[in-house]
N, C-alpha and C positions, 0 to 999 in steps of 0.2 A: 674520748678520741685521743689517741697518742699524738704527741707533737712530732712533726716531720722535721728531719734534719737535712741540710743541704751540704754537700761536700764542696768546699772552695779550695782551689789549688792555685798557688802562685807559680806562674810559668815564665820562663825566660832563660837566658843564657848567662851563666856566671862568668865574669872576667872578659866579657866581649867588648867592653868599652862603650857599649851602647845601652842606654837605659830603656830597655824594651820589656820590662816585666808587666804582666797583666794578671788579674785575678780571674779565674775561670770557675763558674759555678752555675747556679740554677738559671740565671738570665741567659747564659749561652745555650743551655739545653732548650729553653723555651724558644729562643730565636731560631735554633736549628729546626725545631718542629714546625714553626710557623713558616719558615722559608721553604720548607718542603711542600707547603700548600700552594704556593704561588704558581700561576700559569697552568693550573690543573683543574679539571672538573668545574669550569666556569668561574674560578677564583682568579681575580686579576693579579698581576705580578708583585705588587707591593702589599705585604701583609704585616700587620702590627698587633701586638698584644693590647688588651684593654688599658692596662696601666700606661703603656707608652702613648696610646692614643689620647688619653685624658690629659696628659702633660703636653703633648704636641699640639692638640687642637686649640688649647687656650692661647698659646703663643702665636699660632697661625691666625687666629681671629684678631689678635691685636695688630699683627703685621698687615693683614688684609681685611679691614673691617667692612668693606663694601662687597666682598666676595662671599659666596655661600660655601665656605670651606668645609663645613660639615657635610654638604651634599656631594663632596668628592669621594666620600668613603661609604662603604656598605658594611653594616654590622651583621655578624653571624655568630651563633653559639652552637656548640655541640659538646658531647660528653668527653671527647678525646682532647680537644684543644681549648675548651672553655670559650669565653667570649673574645672575639678578635674582629679586626676591621681590615678591609682590603679595598684597593682601588688601583687605578692606572693613571696617575697624575704626572703630567709633563709640564715643567715650568718653561714656557715658551722662550723667554729671554735667555735662560740658561741653555736651552736646546739650540737656539740660534747661535749663541756664542761658540758652542762646540762645533756646529756645522761650519761656521766661518773660520775655523782653524784656531780657536782659542786665543785670539789676539785682541788687544784692547781696542 
């Protein structure tokens, strides 16, 4: 099997005075594909790759050990997107803060 190569591009504006350079590569392409799945065909709005999920869920379990954080997400696999997770999670405290005008 031949090794796959990923094009990575450094994007930004030279001499803008703002340090806004970013690297664009495979992760951007994966995120774009997964974001296209959200809110369609029974898939909830938040969609994440398996790699992101594995890193995210460990941190979330530490932050909320008494919650069933793994139960918030549904796992799915297919030949186009590989394995991904999706859900419709709303952090109620954060949502209330937004509805209350984002004041302290």
